[in-house]
C-alpha positions, -999 to 999 in steps of 0.1 A, spaced: 432 61 56 400 65 77 368 81 62 364 115 71 328 128 72 322 164 59 288 181 58 276 197 28 257 231 29 224 216 22 227 190 48 235 219 73 209 241 62 183 210 65 196 203 100 188 241 110 227 248 113 248 275 100 286 270 93 313 295 103 332 288 69 323 275 36 352 253 23 357 258 -13 373 226 -25 379 234 -61 383 211 -92 417 198 -84 410 193 -47 380 172 -59 392 152 -88 430 151 -88 440 121 -66 472 139 -54 453 171 -47 426 151 -27 452 145 1 455 183 4 418 186 8 420 158 35 448 176 51 429 210 54 397 192 68 417 175 94 431 209 106 394 224 105 382 193 124 410 196 148 403 230 158 367 224 158 356 252 129 321 243 121 324 244 84 308 229 52 314 222 15 289 227 -16 294 192 -27 277 186 -60 266 222 -60 302 235 -64 309 243 -100 345 254 -114 352 289 -105 359 298 -143 395 307 -138 408 283 -165 381 297 -190 388 331 -181 428 329 -185 423 310 -218 401 339 -230 367 326 -230 349 353 -209 317 341 -218 321 307 -203 338 323 -173 307 345 -166 284 315 -169 305 296 -146 308 326 -120 271 334 -121 261 299 -114 284 297 -82 273 331 -71 237 322 -73 244 292 -52 266 313 -27 241 340 -24 213 314 -19 231 300 11 241 335 24 277 326 23 299 353 42 334 336 46 352 310 23 384 292 27 400 274 -3 432 256 -7 437 268 -43 452 301 -51 432 303 -84 400 298 -66 410 322 -41 420 349 -64 389 344 -86 362 346 -60 379 373 -40 389 397 -69 366 389 -99 332 376 -84 324 411 -67 317 428 -101 294 399 -109 275 404 -73 294 377 -55 308 395 -25 326 373 2 356 372 28 379 349 11 408 333 27 436 311 15 442 282 38 476 292 49 461 325 60 436 304 80 464 282 96 486 311 102 455 329 120 447 298 140 483 295 154 484 333 163 452 332 182 463 299 200 436 276 186 463 254 167 493 243 185 522 231 161 549 208 166 578 201 143 572 164 145 588 147 117 600 179 99 621 192 129 653 204 118 647 196 81 655 219 52 623 233 35 620 257 5 587 274 -1 577 280 -36 553 309 -41 522 303 -62 516 332 -87 480 338 -75 486 337 -39 520 358 -42 523 385 -68 484 385 -75 475 390 -39 506 399 -20 502 371 4 541 361 10 540 360 50 513 335 58 528 303 44 563 310 57 553 319 92 533 286 93 563 267 80 588 283 105 567 271 134 576 236 125 614 244 137 627 238 103 653 256 83 632 278 58 654 285 28 646 309 0 653 304 -39 669 334 -57 637 340 -75 610 340 -46 583 364 -33 575 391 -58 602 378 -81 590 343 -78 589 322 -110 556 304 -122 556 268 -118 542 265 -155 505 258 -149 491 290 -144 469 309 -171 452 277 -181 487 263 -192 479 232 -170 454 222 -196 475 224 -226 504 209 -245 538 228 -240 550 251 -267 581 249 -286 611 257 -264 644 243 -250 631 237 -215 600 230 -195 592 259 -169 583 233 -143 618 219 -146 635 252 -145 615 260 -113 622 225 -99 660 230 -106 662 262 -86 645 245 -55 666 214 -60 700 235 -59 695 241 -23 692 205 -16 660 205 6 642 178 23 610 193 14 597 216 -12 565 235 2 538 245 -20 505 262 -14 486 253 -47 475 220 -62 487 231 -97 523 240 -83 523 208 -63 517 188 -97 543 207 -117 571 207 -89 564 169 -84 568 163 -120 602 184 -119 615 166 -91 607 135 -107 626 149 -140 657 151 -121 653 117 -103 653 134 -69 617 121 -55 636 98 -29 655 127 -14 629 155 -19 594 155 -10 568 181 -25 542 188 2 514 214 6 517 236 36 484 219 50 501 186 47 532 196 67 509 210 95 487 180 93 516 154 93 536 172 119 506 172 143 497 134 135 461 147 126 
């Protein structure tokens, strides 16, 4: 894959420039090999529509979401204050992120600590780009395919964002299907609330296998997700049922980037 140059905030400020948007990459999008592909897809879309954006690079710390969900409020506040200090230092106004956990935390929990920003999830940004005509979307390789969308908890139930990802997917001329438990009744992938980082507790079935089974029952070509954690859990679930040859798990950003050959 060709190398993509992305400017950091410090580079931009040094050059006397100001970005329209700060792209908050998140821990998963920075360090997880699978999630890095989602990061690249988002960057390709931003470059394609000529949005001037920057990342924090080494100055970006974890938002504190896992610490807070695991009950370590002290660590959360330390991590949050550090990030807010950096963001406010750069006078950041608008943030886009590919992770619903980062989205929820910066949008809803940073204001109480002095961090007030306009925060959008990447599916909302893509929807806006399509609606304003800045991004033209072709079905490409996905035209006519069956796609089912899994609602991330922190995008859907926590923030009522249900339509943006679905509208984006439908622009690909696909057959969008819904699981029985979707939208406000969606089932967690099993990674939220810091569960991603701990071993499973006693039980008869893994949550991600339960959710993957619901998606696979529709016999989809693609399970679309909007969260790097959901991506990991659904991918593992699909592998558990040995369906990875038939059903791919892709982020909405990857669907758009692939369909448009970005």
